[in-house]
C-alpha positions as CSV (number, residue, x, y, z in Angstrom):
1,M,116.4,96.3,99.3
2,F,116.2,93.7,96.5
3,R,119.1,93.4,94.1
4,G,120.2,91.0,91.4
5,A,118.5,88.6,89.0
6,A,117.8,84.9,89.7
7,S,116.7,82.2,87.3
8,I,113.9,80.3,89.0
9,S,111.7,77.4,87.9
10,L,107.9,77.6,88.2
11,D,106.5,74.3,89.4
12,S,103.4,72.7,87.7
13,K,101.1,74.6,90.1
14,G,102.5,78.0,89.2
15,R,104.6,78.4,92.4
16,L,108.0,80.0,92.6
17,A,110.4,79.8,95.4
18,I,111.7,83.1,96.6
19,P,115.5,82.9,96.9
20,T,116.6,82.4,100.5
21,R,118.6,85.6,100.6
22,Y,115.3,87.6,100.5
23,R,113.1,85.4,102.7
24,K,114.3,86.6,106.1
25,A,113.6,90.2,105.3
26,L,110.2,89.4,103.8
27,I,109.2,87.4,106.8
28,E,110.5,89.8,109.4
29,N,109.6,93.1,107.7
30,H,106.5,92.2,105.7
31,Q,105.0,89.2,107.5
32,S,105.5,87.1,104.3
33,T,102.9,89.0,102.4
34,L,103.5,90.1,98.9
35,I,101.3,91.7,96.3
36,C,101.7,90.8,92.6
37,T,100.3,92.8,89.7
38,V,101.0,93.4,86.0
39,D,103.5,96.0,84.7
40,I,101.6,98.4,82.5
41,R,104.7,99.1,80.3
42,Q,106.4,95.7,80.0
43,P,105.4,92.1,79.6
44,C,106.3,91.2,83.2
45,L,104.9,91.1,86.7
46,L,105.6,93.4,89.6
47,L,106.0,91.7,93.0
48,Y,105.9,94.1,96.0
49,P,106.2,93.5,99.7
50,L,102.9,94.6,101.3
51,H,104.4,97.8,102.8
52,E,105.7,98.9,99.4
53,W,102.5,98.1,97.7
54,E,100.6,100.2,100.1
55,V,102.7,103.2,98.9
56,V,101.7,102.4,95.3
57,E,98.0,102.1,96.3
58,Q,98.1,105.6,97.8
59,K,99.5,106.9,94.5
60,L,96.8,105.1,92.6
61,L,94.2,106.5,94.9
62,A,95.4,110.0,94.2
63,L,94.8,109.6,90.4
64,S,91.6,111.0,88.9
65,N,88.7,108.6,88.3
66,F,87.5,111.2,85.7
67,D,90.6,111.1,83.5
68,P,90.4,108.1,81.2
69,T,94.1,107.4,81.1
70,Q,94.5,107.6,84.9
71,R,91.4,105.5,85.4
72,R,92.9,102.8,83.1
73,I,96.1,102.7,85.1
74,Q,94.1,102.3,88.3
75,R,91.9,99.6,86.8
76,V,94.8,97.5,85.5
77,M,97.2,97.9,88.4
78,Q,94.6,97.5,91.1
79,G,92.5,95.0,89.2
80,F,95.3,92.6,88.8
81,A,96.8,93.1,92.3
82,T,96.8,89.7,94.0
83,E,98.0,88.9,97.5
84,C,100.6,86.2,97.6
85,E,101.4,84.6,100.9
86,M,104.8,83.0,101.2
87,D,104.4,79.4,102.5
88,S,106.8,77.6,104.9
89,A,109.0,76.5,101.9
90,G,109.3,80.2,100.8
91,R,107.1,79.7,97.8
92,I,104.4,82.0,96.4
93,L,101.6,81.0,94.0
94,L,101.1,83.1,90.9
95,S,97.6,83.1,89.6
96,P,96.9,81.8,86.1
97,V,95.8,85.3,85.0
98,L,99.1,86.8,86.1
99,R,101.1,84.0,84.5
100,Q,99.2,84.4,81.3
101,H,99.9,88.2,81.2
102,A,103.6,87.7,81.5
103,Q,103.6,84.5,79.3
104,L,105.4,82.7,82.2
105,E,106.5,79.2,81.5
106,Q,108.7,76.9,83.5
107,Q,111.9,79.1,83.5
108,I,111.5,82.6,84.8
109,M,113.7,85.5,86.1
110,L,113.1,87.2,89.4
111,V,114.8,90.6,89.2
112,G,115.4,92.8,92.2
113,Q,114.4,96.4,91.7
114,L,115.3,97.8,95.2
115,N,111.7,98.1,96.6
116,K,110.1,95.3,94.4
117,F,110.8,92.5,92.1
118,E,110.1,92.1,88.4
119,I,109.1,88.6,87.2
120,W,109.9,87.8,83.6
121,Q,109.7,84.9,81.2
122,E,113.4,84.1,80.9
123,K,113.5,84.5,77.1
124,Q,111.7,87.9,77.3
125,W,114.1,89.0,80.0
126,Q,117.1,88.1,77.8
127,A,115.6,90.1,74.9
128,Q,114.9,93.1,77.2
129,I,118.4,93.1,78.6
130,A,119.9,93.0,75.1
131,E,117.7,96.0,74.2
132,D,118.6,97.9,77.4
133,L,122.3,97.3,76.9
134,A,122.1,98.5,73.3
135,L,120.4,101.6,74.5
136,G,123.2,102.2,77.0
137,S,125.6,103.4,74.3
138,S,123.0,105.4,72.3
139,A,122.7,109.2,72.1
140,E,119.1,108.9,73.3
141,L,120.3,107.7,76.7
142,L,123.1,110.4,76.9
143,D,120.4,113.1,76.3
144,C,118.2,112.0,79.2
145,E,118.1,114.9,81.6
146,A,117.5,112.7,84.7
147,L,120.7,110.8,84.0
148,K,123.1,113.7,83.3
149,N,124.2,113.9,86.9
150,L,124.2,110.2,87.6
151,S,127.6,109.1,88.7
152,L,128.2,105.4,88.9
C-alpha cells in the first residue's frame, strides 16, 4: 500500500528516485517493474506496480472496441503505458512524452494512492489540493452517495 506525498526532484535525464520506504516492497513484490501512463482526468501520471497494472489492463480489455468513448480510454491509457524498470539506485526514467503530458519540470510530487502513485508537477499538485480541500466543505461533497456512510 502506498500512502503519503513526497516532493522529489527530477534529474536532467527525467529520472526520479522512488522514496526508500517503497523500494523494498516494489523489489520484493513486483520485481522492480512499474508501468507509467497518463491520467485521463487530471494533468498527472499514474505509476502502477506491474501486478496492479495487469488488473487495469484486464479492465481495459473488457471495454468495447466499438464504443467510441471506451475505445478512446483504451487508446490513451494503453497507448501511453510505459514500462519503467527501477535501477540499482531506486530510480525510474519517465519518457519525454509522459513528462510533457503532466508538464513535469524539476520539482514533482509522488503521491501514494494505495495501489498506485500519482506523479504531479508540484505547482499543479498544490493547486489541485487547494481545490480538493475547498470541495471538502461544500454541499456537493456532502450529497455524494458513496461518501454518506464513510466514517473517518
